[in-house]
N, C-alpha and C positions, 0 to 999 in steps of 0.2 A: 770661753770667757765672755762676759757681757761687754758690750761696747761702752767705752768710757767717753763721754762728751769732751770735746776740746774746750779749753778755756775754763770757765767757771762751772761749768756744768759736766703541739705536734699536729699540724694540719695536713690534709692531703694536698695534692698538687693544685686542685681547683680552688683552694683557699688562698693560694699565693699568687698575686697578680704578676703577670709576666710581660704584658705589652709595653709597659712604660719602664721596665727595669733598665738601669744603666748597664749595658754590656758592651765593653770596648776592649781594646787591646793595648797594652803598654809594652814597651821594649826596654829591657834592662841591660846596660853596658857595664861590664865588670872589670875590675883591676884589683891588684893586690900589692902589698908592700911588705918587705922584710920577712918573707916567709922562712920557715924552718928549712935547713939544708939536710935532706935525708940521703943524699947520694955520696958515695965515696969516689973521690977523684974527679967529680963534676958537681954541678948544682942540681936542685930539684927540677923536675919536668911537671909543672902544675897544670891542673885542669879543675874546673869548678862544675859540680853537679847541683842542679836546682830542683827542690822538691816542694810541692804544695800539700798541705794537710787536708785530708778528706774527713770532714766532721761526721758524716753519716756513717762511714765505715771505720772511722778512727784509725786511720793509717796514713802514712806519707806516700805520695805518688811523684815519681820523677816527671818533670815537665820539660827538661832540656839540660844540655851540658855544653860547655865551651869546647874549643879546640885545645889541644895540648900544646904548651909552649916549652920548648926544650931549654934546659940550662938557664933558668931565669928565676930569680927570687923576688923580682918586682914586675910581674907580668901585667900587660894591658891586653885583654882578650879581644879578638876581632869579632868573633861570633856573638851577637846579642841574644838574649833569652826573651822570647815573647810569651806573655801570659795574658789570659782573660782576666779583666779587672771588673769586680762587682762592688760598687760603692756600699751597698746595703749589707755586705757580709764582712765578718772578720776573717780575712784570708791569711792564714799562717803560711809563711814561706821560709825555707831554710836553704842556705848556700853552704855546700860542703867542698872543701878544697883538698885535692889528693895530689900526691906526687906519683905520676903514672910511670910504671916501670915496664909495661909491655903494651901490646896493641889490642888486647882483649877488652870487652865491655865490662866484664865482672871486675869489680873494684876490691874484692875481699882480699886479694894478695898485693894491693898497692898501699903505700904509706899514707895515713891520714894526717893532714897538716892543721886541721882546725875547721870550725864551722861558725856561722852566724844565723841567728833566727830572729825574725821580726814579723810584721804584717805588711801586706802589700799597700794598705792604706798609709802606713808610716813612710814607705818608700815614695809613694806618689806626693804626699804632702811635703816631705823633706827634699824631694828632687834629687839631691846628691848626698848620699849617706855613707859615712865611713865609721866602721865599728871594728873593735878588736876580735880576733878569732878566739873561740874557746873550744875545749875539748868535749868529747861526747858526754862526759860526766858533769859538764857545766863549769868546770874549773878553767881558769885562763890558760890559753896555750903559752908556750915559752915565748913566742913572738909571732908577729904577723897581724896585718889588718886587711880588711876587704872594703872596697868602695863600690857602691851600687848607684849608677846614674840612670834615672828613670824618665822616660818621656812617652807621650801618646804616640802610637803607630800612626803615621801620617795618612790621613784621609782628607779628601777634598770636600769641605763643607760650604764652599762658596755658593752664592746665588747671583745669577745675572739678572739685572733689571734692564729690559730691553724696551725701547720706545720706537715703534714703527709707524710710518704713514705711507700712503700710496697716491699716485696721480694718474689720471687718464686711463682707469681700468675699463675693460670692456663692459658694455651694457648687456645684461643677461635677462632682465625682466621686461615683459611685453608692456605692462602698465606702469612701469617705473624704471629706475636705473638698475643698480645692483645692491645687494646687501652683503658686503664682503667681510670675511673674517679670515684669520690665519690659523693653520694647524701645523703643529710640530710633530714629526714622527721619527722614531728611532729604528734603524734597520735591524732585522732579526738575523736568523741563521743564514738565509739566502738573500741575494740582492732584491728579490721580489717581496720579501717579508718585512713589513713595516709595522711598528708599534707606536701608537700616539702617545706623546708625553705632555703636550700642552695644546690648548686652544684659546685664542683670544675671544673677546666679546664680538658680537655682530654689530656692525655700523649699518643702520638702515638707510636705504635709498640714496646712495651716493657713489660716485666714481672716484672720489678723492677722500678716502677715509683717513682718520687719525685715530689710532687705537691707544687705549690706556696703557701705561707701562706694564709689561708682563714680567713677573718674577718666576724664573726657572732655575732650578738648582743645576750646578755644573754636572753633577753625577747623573741626573736624569737626562740632561741634554746630550752629553757626549762621554759619559763615563770618566770625566775628569781629564780627558786628553783634549787639549785645546786646538790641536791640529786635526781632529776628526772631521770628516766631511758631514755637512748638514744639507738637508733638502727642505726648502720652504715652498709651500703651495698656497695660492690665493683662491678661495672658493666663494661662490655666491650661495648664500644660505637659502635652502628650501625647507618648508615646514615638515615635509615627510621624510627628511633625512637624505634625500638624493641630491646632495649638493653638487653644483655644476663647477667644473674647473674653469677659473678665469685665466690662470697662467701659472707659470713656475719659473724659478730661476736657480741656476747651479753655479758652484764654483768648486774646484778640486782642492782638497787640503794637501799638505806636504806629503802625507802618506796615510793610508788606511790601516792603522794598527788594530789588530783583533777584529778587522772587518766590521767595526762598529760605526755606524752613521746615524745622523738624525735628519729628519724630514719635516718641513713645515709647508702646510698647504693653506690656501686662502679660497673661501667659498663665497658665493652670493646667496643670501638668505631669501628663501620664498616660503610664504605662509602655507600655501596649499599644494605645492608641487615639489619635485626633486630639487635639491640644492645644486646649483651649478658651480663646477670648479672654475675659478677665475684664472688661477696660475699657481706656479710653485717656483721655488728657487733653492739653491744649495749654497752653503757658505761654511766657514769653519768657525769654531768658538773663539779661536785666537783672533780672527778678523773682527768678530763682533766685539770682543773685549777692547782690542786696541783702537776701536774707532773713537773712544772717548766722546768728546763733544762734536766731532766731525761727522757729517752725514755721509753715509755710504749708500750708493745707488745700485740697484739691480734691475736689469730689464726683465720684465715678466713675460714669459713665453708660454703659449698654449700649444702643446705638442700636435693635437689633432688639427688645429687651424693652420699650423705651420706646414703640416704635411699636405693639406688640401690646397692652400693658396700660395701661388708662386710669389706674389708681391706682399706677402705677410711680413710685417716688421715686428710688432710686439703687442701685448695686451695690456700695456701700462708699465709704470715704473713703481718700485717699492724702495723706500728709504729707511735706513736705521738712523734715526735722528739723535739718539743718545743711548750709551751703554754705561751702566754703573755696576761695579762689582761689590756685592755685600758679603762680607765675612760672617758665617754662622759660627759662633763661638760655642764650644761645648762645655759641659760641667767641668771636665778636666782642664780645659783652657783657663777657666776662672780659678780653679784650685791651684794649678801649677803657676798661674800668674799672680798669686799672693792673696786671694780672697780667703778670709777667715770664716769658718763656720762656728757661730756662737750658740752654745747649748745652755738652755735654762730648763729647770724641772719645776713643775707645779704639782703639789701633793694635796689630795683631798683628806681633811681631818674632820669631816662631819661625823655626827653621832651614828648615822646609819651603818658605818663600818663596824660597830660593835666595840665593846670595852677592850682595849688592848691587852688586858691582863687575861682575858678569856681565850682559850684555844680556838674558839669559833670565830673570833674577831679577824677581819681582813688585815688588821694592823698587828696581830699577834707575832711576837718575836720568839722564834724557836732556835735553839742551838743547832738543830739538825736540818731544819727545812726552811729556807727563806720564803717569806710570804710573797704574795703576788706583786705587791708594790716593789719590793726589793728585786725581784726577778725582772721586772719590766725596766727599772732604772739601769740594771746592769746590762741587760740585753741590748738596749738602744745606746746607752752611754758608751759602751766599749767600742761601738763602731764610730761614733761621733768624735771621741776624744782624739783620734788620730789626725783630726783636721783642725785642731785648736792648738796654737802654738804653746800657751802657757798652762793649758788644762785646768783652768780655774773656772768652775761652774757655779753660777748663782742657783740656789735652791729655795723655793718659796712654798708656803703652805696657805691654805684657805679653809675657812669653816670651823675654826676652833677658838676657844678662849685662851688667851696667852698671858704670861706674866709681863710685867709685875702686877697689873691691875685687874687681871682676869676678864679683860674686855674681848668681845668677839671681833675677830679680824678675818678679812678675806684676801689679805695680801701681806704676809709677814715673812721675814727671812727665818728659815728653820734653825739657823745658828744664833738667832736673836740679835744679830748685829746688822742693823738696818743700813749702815754706811759701808759695810763690807760683808755682803751676803754670799761671798764666794767660798766654794768647797774645793779642796784639792783633789782633782781627779774623781772618777766614779766611786772609788772606795771612800773618799771624803764625803760625798753626797750620802752614801748609805750610812756612814757613821753619824752624820749630822741628823739624818732622819730618825735613827733609832734613839739617839739622845733626846731629840725633840719630843718623842712620844711620852717620855717620863716627866715632862714639864708642862704639858698642856691638858686641856679638857676638851674632848671631842664634843662638837656642838652642831652648828648649822646656821643658815641653810647652805645649799650647794651652789654658790655663786662663783663663776670663773672669769667673768668679764673683767674684774679688776686686774687679775694677773695678765690677761691678754693685753690690756691697755698698758700695764707696766712694761712689758717687753716692747710694745709698739713705740714707747717714748724713746727707747734707745735706737730702735730701727728708724725712727724719724730723724734722729740725729745723723745716722749714717746716710740716709737719703739726702739730707741737705749737703753732705760732702760731695755728692754727684760723682762718686767713684764706685767701682764694682770691688770694693775691698772688704765688705762686711755682709754677712747674711745670717739671720737669727732663726733658731729652731726652738720652739717651746713644746716640751713634752708635758702634757696634762694627764695625770692619773686620777681617775674618779670612780666611785662605786655606784653612781646612780643618775637619775634624771636631773638636769639642771633646773634650778628654780629661777634663774635669770636668763631664760632662753631668748627673750626679746633683746636684752642688752648684749648677750653673747653674739647673736646674729649681727647686731649693729657693729660690735667691735671687730668681728671677723671681716666684714665687708670693708671696713676702714683699713684693716691691716692688709688687705689684698693689694693695696697700693704701695705697700712697703716691702723692703727686703726681709721677708719673714714668712715662715710656715708654722703650722700648728698640728701636732700629732697628739691625738687623744686615744688613751688606752682605757677601755672600760674594765674595771676590776669587779670580781664577784659575779653573782647570778641575777642581777637586776635586769629589768626590761629596758634595753637601750634603743628602742625603735625611734624615739624622738631625737636621739644623738645622731643617727645616720643622715638626717636632713642637713647637718653641718658639713658633711662630706659632699662635695659638689660633683661626684661622679655621675649622678643621675640628672644633672641639670645645674644651672648657676643658682647659688645661694643668694637670697635677697634679704636685705634689712627690713625691719617692720615698715619703713616708709616706702619700700619698693625699689630701693637702689640695688642693682646687681653687683655682685663681687667682680672686681676687674680680672680675677683669675682664681682658679681652685687652689687654695692653700691648706686645706684641712684633710687629714687622713685619720679615719676613725676605725678602730678594731677592738673587738671584745677579746680580753685576754683568755677567756675560756676556750676560744676556738683553737687555741695552740696547745692544748693538752687533752689527752684521752679522758674518759669518764672516771677512771680509777687512778689517774696520775696526779701527783702533787706538783710536778715540775713541768713547765712549758719548754718547748724546744727553743733555746734562745736564738739560735741562728735563723729559724723560721720566722719568729716574732720580729726580729730586727729586719729581716729581708722584706717582710710585708709592710711594716710601718714606714720603712725608709725607701721603698721602691719608687715612689713618685717624686722624692725630693730632688734628684738631679734635674729632672724636667722642670720642676718648679723654679729652681735657681736659674736655669737657662731662660725660661719664659720671662721672668722678672727682669733680668738685665737686658734682654732683647727689647722688652716693652719700654724700658727707660733709654735704650740706645747706648748702653754702657759696655765698653770692651774691657777685657782683663787689664789690670794695672801693668803687668809685664807680659808681653807676647813671647810664647815659647815655641811658636812654629810660624814659619813664613807664609 
């Protein structure tokens, strides 16, 4: 649905981006009520089998099953089912309940109590879903319901913001003091194997450096275990990379689980010679986090100097002056926390599409074959609709002469109700689109900036609420090069500051070279006056890339996967940029 203001107002693998796809895991906890009793002299012994549908091979595959609970018609299962969750795909999932009569895995000789089929997206957006069981023929079972409670598998997404300073470090440079910096290392397979995870900036010519706050993810630093041992070293920077150790400091964590440690080094920077190690130290992540605003001091020890000099004390002191824990919220955090994804469709009705009554027209309506506009609406809309509570989608058109005055419009409701442009579900959008074609005259030019600005108005209202409760997606379908490219660039740059993304699907065989510049994958989009977009919010794909040369149908799953692959990251980036957390937190 669109935001309502408060108050008065078939490609190969190489064509499908993978790096930014949302791939996470969710756990489903299952329970049933009022199951049918199939046992004589006792109650049913239920078990639930879970299957996911494979669109490529058109078959159901088992992904897990619960334990069997004996003599219980209202079971709450202990074993959860974990599945991979892809936002950009329609993942059909089926829960089948059996009365298990033996210990074999084969269920053909066990009694079937009912099943429930839905999508993973519906379960994620619904959080806790209860539905009646049905039989395999689709008819209602005599009795019984199943409840699915879904949550993201816990992972640590937190980031530590650490502020360090040091005093009285050793002087390592002949013509100056030291150029100290810190390095953080994680221990590998052996105690001698260290892997660098972070390095601070170099502070030139000082024995009393104050470093900028360092942001380090908990996973990178200590694999999420706050009691893991860390090692920090202080180095003197040298230009040739041979940093000299100034010193180091250590502390032992409560225990070394999985033998995973982190190490931090501090060097003195030299422009033309080897960098000198100033020192190093060890600590635990828990100690870093619990310091809060208190300063923690470590004595910086240089192992070689300590071994050589009997009266050696230390090579300086290092202080943690502040530690802040920043939560990194995921796309699922926002969805499970109540954020609504609002979907709007914009359709090109310019004359270059061809007369809709001609079979060669991109808008031709056939009883047997949906045109490319319809296929794109259905492919993307069927994924998005699971994340919209009322499934009411505004659908707009541009580039046509519309009734009653036959005037050219670049922003009109395709149901011709300007005050209520909403269509009920994806099928409602398709029906309104087909009805609209019979009442308009295709014209031109191809101007899309007005529709982008239209959605941006509602996104601005959501922005002003200062909550992570609304995000807007505009699906633009067009057959050719835009005639208002300057205005479109300006509209997109302005929209990059709003909770909004734009998906453009190029329909037909036109040259879409100029359209690709709107997609910021190769660099930041700039407005005509030179202002850079705050973030990349556009994804452009030609529809023809998703079907073979002799095919009329595109692969809907591949199209949806491609155009929606970047969306979860865009949602996360926007709310992080604004410092907004989910309305409701579903994980500690």
